N, C-alpha and C positions, 0 to 999 in steps of 0.2 A: 459208544457215547461220545458226544462232542465235548470239546473243552469249554464251550460257552453256548449262548442262545444261537439257534440256527434259523436263518430266514426261511429256507425252504421247508424245514421240518415244521416250523410254526404255521406256515400256510398250508402244508399238506394235510393237517388235521381237518381242514374245512373241505377237502376234496373227497366228499363222501361218494363212494362207488365210482370214482373217477381217477383211480390210482395211476393207470398208464397214461391217461391224458395229461395229468399233472406232471408226470415224469418227462413226457415229451415236451411240454411247454417250458418247463424249467431248463431242460437241456438246450432248447432252441434259443431261449433268452441268453444263456451263457455264450453260445456260439455267436449269436448276433453281436453281443457286446464285445466279444474278443475280436471279431472282424473289424469293429469300429475303433476300439481303444488299444488293442494289441494286435494289429493286423498280421504281423509276422507269425504270431502264434495261431491266430485264427485260420489262416490259409493252410498251415501245416496240419491242424486238426481236421479240417475239411478233407484234405488230401488223404489222411489216414482213414477217416471214417468211410470214404468212398473207394478205398483201395487204389489211390492214385488216379482215379477217374476224373475228378475235378481238382486240377492242380494249377494254380495261377501264381504269378509273382506277387510279392507283398503289395506293390503299388496298385494292383488290380483287385484288391480285397473287396472294394465296393461293388464290383461286378457280380459278386456271389449273392444270390437271393435265397432267403430261407423262409419257408412257410410251413404252417402246421395245419393238420386236419383239412387237407385240400379236398374240396368237393369235386368229384369227377362224374357224377350222375349215377354211377353204379359201383360204388366203392369209395373209401376215403383213406388214403395212405396217411400215416401219422405225421411224417416229416418229409418235406420236399426241399432239396438243395439243387439249385440250378444256375447256369450261366446262359449266355445267349445261344449257345449251340449244344449244351449238355444238360441232361435232366437225370437226377438220381432220386428215387423214392426209397424211404427208409421206414420199414415196419418195425415199430418199437414194442417190445414185450418185456414185462417184468417177470411174472410167474405164469400167466395164462398162456395156453397153447394157441397155435394158429387155428383159424377156422378152416373147415374143409373147403378147398378150392380158392382160398384167399390169395395166395401168391399167383396162382394161374390167372385169376381175374385181373390182378395188377399187370401181369405180362401183356394181356390183351389191351388194357388201357394205355400202357406205355407205347405199344405198337401204333396205337391210334392217336398219339399225342402230337404227331407232326414233327417231333424232334428226332433227328437222325441217330444221335448217340444217347443211349439211355442205360441206366443201371438200377438193379433192384437189390437192396441191402436189407438184411434181417439183423436187428439189434436185440439181443436177448440176455437174460441173466444166466440161463442154462442152455446147453446145446439142444437144438431141435432134432428130433429123430424123423427122418424122411423115409417113406416107402420107395421102392424102386421106380414106381410109375408116377410119383408125385413131382410137381414142379419145385425146383430148388431156386434159391436166390443166387445172384451173381457173387455175392459176398456175405459171409456170416461174421458178425462182430459180437463180442461179449461185453457186457458192462464193465467187467474187470479190465478189458483192454482200454476202454474209454477212460476209466479212472487212472490207469497207469500212464496213458498218454498225457492226460491233464496234469498229473502229479509231476511228471518229468519236465513239463513246461512252466512250472511255478516260478523258477528263478527269472525266466524271460518275461513272464506276465508281471511279476513284481517290479521289474525294471522298467516296464512300459507304462503302467498306469495303476494307481492305487485302487480305483473302483473295480477295475478288471481283476485285480488280485483278490479283492474281497469276495467278489462273486465266484471266482474259481475255487477259492478255499471253502466257501460256504457250500458249494455244490459237491465238492469232494467229501466234506463232512457228512452231507446228506446221503451220499452214496454209501459211505462207511456205515451209517446208521441202518441203511437198508441191506447191509451185507453184500454190497456190490463193489466194494473196494477192498483189496487185500493188502496186508503188510507182509513183507518178506520175512521168512524165518531165518534168523541169524545163527552163527555158529555157537553162540552162548546159550542157546535154548536148553541143552541138557543140564548145564550148570544152574540155569534159572529154575528148571523143574525141580531139581534137588533142593534148592533154596526154598522154593515154595512149599515143598513137602515138609521141610524142617520148620518153617513158620507155622504151618497148620498144626504140626505136632506140639509146638510151643503154645499155641492158642488153646489147644485141648488141655495141656498141662496147667495152664493158668486157670482154666475153668474148674478143673479138679481141685486146685488149691483154694479157689473161692467157694468150693462146695456147691456148685451150681450144675445141674444136669445139662449135658451138652450133646448135640446131635450134628454131625457134619452136614453141611448144605452147600451146594455148588450148582451153577448153571453157566451159560456162555458169558455172563458178565461179571460174576463174583464167585468167591470161594471163602468159606468161613464156617461158623458154628451158629446154630439156633440154640438158644439157652432157655432153661427153666420152662419146659413145656411149650416151646415156640414163642414165648413172650418177647424175646429179644434176639437181635442178630449182632454178631461180632465177627468182623473179618475184613477182607480186602476186595477191591474191584480190580479187574485186569487193566482197566483204563488208567487208574491211578494207584499202582501197587505200592507206592511209598506213603499212602494214607491209610491208617488203620481206623476203622469206623465201628462204633457201637450205636445201635438204633433200636427203638421200641417197635414192637409189632402188636401191642395190646392197647386197650383204651387208657388214655391218660387225661389228667386234669391240665388243660392248657394254661390256666392262670398260674397254677403251681409251677409249671414248666418255665414260664416267663420269670417267676420269682427266683428260680435257680441262678439266673444270671450266667449260665453256662450252657454251651451247646446251642442247637438251632431247632426251630419248629418248622414243620411243613405239612402239607395236606396230601393224602393218598386215599383214593376211593376204596381200596381194598382193606385198609386198616379199620378195625372196629373203632368207631368214633371219628374216623377220617383224619385224625391228627397224629403226627409222628414226631418224636424227639430223637435227635441224634447228636453224637459228639465225635469229632474227628481229631486224630493226632497225626501230625506230619513226622514220619519216622526219620526222615533225613534232615530235619530242622536242627539248628544248633541248640535249641532248648531241650531236645530229646536225646540226640546223639545215639540213636538206637543201634545203628549198624557198626558203630565203633566200640560198643560195649562187648564184654565177654559174654559167652552163652548163658552163664549164670546171671549176669547183670541184665541181659535181655529178658530172661524169664521173670526176674523180680520186677522189672519195669512193667511188663505185661500184666502181672498179677496186681500190681498197684493200680494201673490204669483201669483194669476190668473191675476191681473192687470199688473204685470211685464211681464208675459208671453205673454199676448195679445199685449202689446206695442212692444215687440221684434218681435213677429210673424208678426204683421201688417207692421213693418218696412222692412221686407224681402219678402213680397208678390210681385209678378209681377203685372204690371198694367192690363194685360189681364188675365182673369181667366175663364178657361173652366168650364162648369157646372159639379157639383159633383152629381152623382146619389144618390137617397135616400137610397138605399141599396147597399152598395159597398162590394165586396168580399175582405176582408182584410186578408193578410197573416200573 
């Protein structure tokens, strides 16, 4: 999840059945703007992307041309990076495999390009498996590599230009949403895992104290409890682990929710009635002081917070409640 609205993610939803084309065009825009607004960074990224094949001084950044979806007559490479005497074609993949003979066709076209020095690069999310007799690229790059390079250049981009910094961060966040950007696992991971397990146990104890049935629920984005026959969710997201959330999953009266003067309303297609009410508590805030409390104090605070949320949620439920599936596809 991104920390705020993301330009590329917003535009991506309109790229129906054009996922890889959108990814290519977005990456090309970022590279082009970096070459203009932060040329020192732009030439370094081009050099890395081509394995040092295209490597120019910062002052010659304008000599690097970038084109997408180049028409060749019999094949269309996704991304072309070139100078006066060098030509690199980059085939961009997200999750789809290469077509049979695709790279072999590009080899032929590069040989016929009239450019003496050429390079064929494959940019993928996952490694491609090649048979012994298949044509291989000159260089294989992963999206994880691109994200890592771009992330390492952020200080230089920020120092160079505000617009370039915005684009770089937005594209990095977009890659993170696509699971194409990794975060290093630190040495505090074991301690964090134990703390998370302790928190989940406390959430369960709070549910028992409030006499509400609870079932553990987790996926790649969150961990917590589903309460009272799947009607509510109570837990944490990995993106914002210091925020404890309570949210409805059942049909609610939106006017009654507004009158509560507490929490927030939002729309979700998968929710019965399409509307959801939720309430968030910042555990590290000075008003809560959750982490500085004793373990007994933490549990009592959780019980009080959950009891308040349950009372409010039950007051805005509609009399008729459609069944909620056991496994619901949440957005």
